[in-house]
N, C-alpha and C positions, 0 to 999 in steps of 0.2 A: 504494500500500500504506500503510495507516494505521500509526501508531507501534507499536500493540500487536501487530499481525500481524508487523511487521518484527522486533520484539523476540522473539516466539515462534519465528520462523524462525532467528534467531541462537542462541537457547537450544538448539535442536535440533542444532546443530553439535557434533561431538565435540571439535574443537579450533578454536574461534573465533580469528580473527586480532586484531591490535591494534585496528583500527578497529571491528570487531564488538564486542569487549570494551568499548571506550570508549563505544560507543552504548548498550550494555546498562547500563553504570554510570549514564550520563546518564538513561536511561529510568527506572531505579529511583530516581534522585534527583529527577526532575521529574514524570513521567507516572504512575508507579505509585501507586495509591490517591489520585490527584488531589493529589499532594504540592505541585504548583505553587501551589495555594491557600494552603498554609502559608507559602510565600515572600512572597506578596502580603499576607498578614496581617501578617508582620513588616515589610514595606515600609510599610504604613499606619502602623504604630507608629513606625517610623523617622522618617517625615515629621512625625508628631504630636509626637514628642520634639524634633525639630529646630525646629519652630515655637515650642514653649514655651520652649526654651532660647534661641532667638533673641530672643524678646520680653524675657525676663529680662535677657539680655546687653545688649541695646540700651538698656533703661531704666537699668540699672546704669551702663553706659558713659557715657551722656549725663549722668547726675547727677554721676558722679565727674569726668568731663572738665570739666564746667561749674564745679565747685568748684575744681579745680586751676587752671584757666585764670583764674578770678576772683581767686584768691590770687596767681598770678604777675603779674597785671596791676595789682596795687595800686600806688599811688604811694608813693615813698619817704617815710617819716615818717608815713604814714597807714595803717598796718597794723592790720587787725581781728584781735584775739586769738582770738575765737571761730572766725572763718574759718580762722585758722592751725591751730587744734586739729582742726577737721574735715578740713582738708587733710592733716594728719599722719596721721589715721586712713585716709584714702583712699590715701595713699602706701604705708602698711603693707599695706593690702589688695592693691594692685597688685603690690607686691614679693613678698608671700607667694604669691599665686596664680600669678604668672609664674615664680616660682623653684622651684616644686614640680611634680612630674609629675602629669598628669591621672589616671593610674591610681591613684596614692596618694590623691589627693583623693576619687576614687570609693570607694575602700576605707574611708577615714575616714568618709565620709558614709553609706555603705551598711552597714558592719559595726560602726560605733561610734555616730555621732550618731543615725542612724535604724535602729538594729539591730533594733528590734521592729516596724518598719513592714513591712506586706505590699505596699505600693505601690512596689516597687523601681524600676519604670519611671519613675515621677514623681520619685523620689529621684535617679535618674540624670539626668533632665531638669533638675532644680534644680541639680545639681552642674555640669552642662555650662553652664548659664546663668551661674552664678557665675564659672566659669572664663572664659567668653567675655567677660563684662563687663569684666574687667581688660584684655584685649587691645583691646576696642572703645574703652575709655576712652583708652588711649594713642593709638589711631588718630585718634580725634576730637580729642583735645588737640593732637596734632601738626598736624592740619589747621587748627585754630583759631589756634594760635600762628604758623603759617606765613604768615598774612595780614598785610598792612601794618597796623601799629597805628593808622594814620591813619583806617582804616575805623571803628574804635570811637570815636575822638575826634570824627569827623565826625557820627556818630549822636548822641553825647552833646551836641554843640554845637547840634543841632537840637531839643533838649529831650526826646529819647527816654530812657527809663530804661535801665539796664544790660540787663535781660531783653529789652526791646523791641528794643534795638540788636542783641543777639545773634540774636533771632528773625527780624528783617526784613532785616538787613544782613549780619551776619557768617556765620551758619549757612548761608544759601543759597549763598554763595560757597564756603564750606569743603566743603559736601556734594559738589560736583563734583570737588574735589581728592581727597577721601577715598573716593569711591565704589569705585575699583578695590581698595583695601585692605579695605574692608568686604565687598566681594564675595568676596575670597579668604578672609576670616575666616568667612563663611557656609559656603563650601565645606569648609573645615577642620572646622567645627562639624558639618556633615552627616556627614563621614567619622568623626568622633570618636564618633558615636552607637553605633558598633560596640563601643565599650569598655564600655557599660553592661551588656553580657552578663556582665561579671565579677561584678556584684552582682545577677545574675538579672533584669536588665532584658530584657523580651521584645521584641527587635527582630529584624532579619534574621539576624544571626549566631547569636542564641539558637536560633532555629528550625532554622537550618542544622546546628547542633551536634546538635539533637534528631534530625534525619534521619540524621546520621552514626552515631549510636548504634543506629539500626535497620538501616542498610545495611552498616556497618563499611567504608564506602568514602568517605574524606574528600575525595578530589579533586573529584568532580563537584559536591557541594553547595557547597563553598567557591569553586569557579570560577563557579558560578551567582551566588553572593552577590557576588563581586567584579565580575561583569558588571553586576549590577543597580546597584551603587554607581557604576560607571563611567558608565552611561547617565544616572543622576541628575546626576552632576557635569557631563557634557557638556551636558545640557539647561539647567542653571542657569548654566553658563559662557556659553552662547549667549544666554540672556536678559540676563545682565549686559552682554555686549558690545553687544547691541541697545540697551539703556538708555543706555550710554555714548555710542554713536553719535548717539542722539537728543538727548542733552544737548549734544554738540558742535555739532550742526546748529542748535540753539536759540541757541548763542553766536554763530554766524555771522550770524544774523538780527538 
């Protein structure tokens, strides 16, 4: 029996039971009028926003972490005042972003800074990227500072510049150490995309709320949304674990 026929059978019952009523709610939230297409439309937007925010966050995080690490690794008595000023700006950025709620940041960006913008989804992606950049910066900085300072000194003694030493010696080693934390940050970023619906960003939650306004039955649409996020998180967690195992195997070789 196909879903529509089963739904019509349950609708004909005078007093449907719990499971019949649950199925009818699910049918109205998923099958009725091909509403499942709406969820996948939101899913595509969610992945799109996640990729944009991830790119912004990684770029910001790398820049901020590099500046802070370069400042902290300066030799006593040879401090660069310009680098110190830029480092202070980076510290303020990290402190403010990590010290304020994501929801508040979205509201400021969506309703104040970009109040006249119609591209609220992109505004949400930008805000998520700026927020993620602060956390990525601390993750990368912690990984770089955890390495033996002798690695940097060895590279410089071979005639490599600071950037070349970071690129060829320090960063490859630090990447393996920070990969689990970066993976967790990516998963958190993926789930945080649900917040952009607050500023009318059109992702899964936005469309789920639209379906709720039609059916007046919130349980099924929100459970479907939660299940879709859970599947995405499980997939990305599996990919992260696979990458970590491959990196450990390369170390043994």
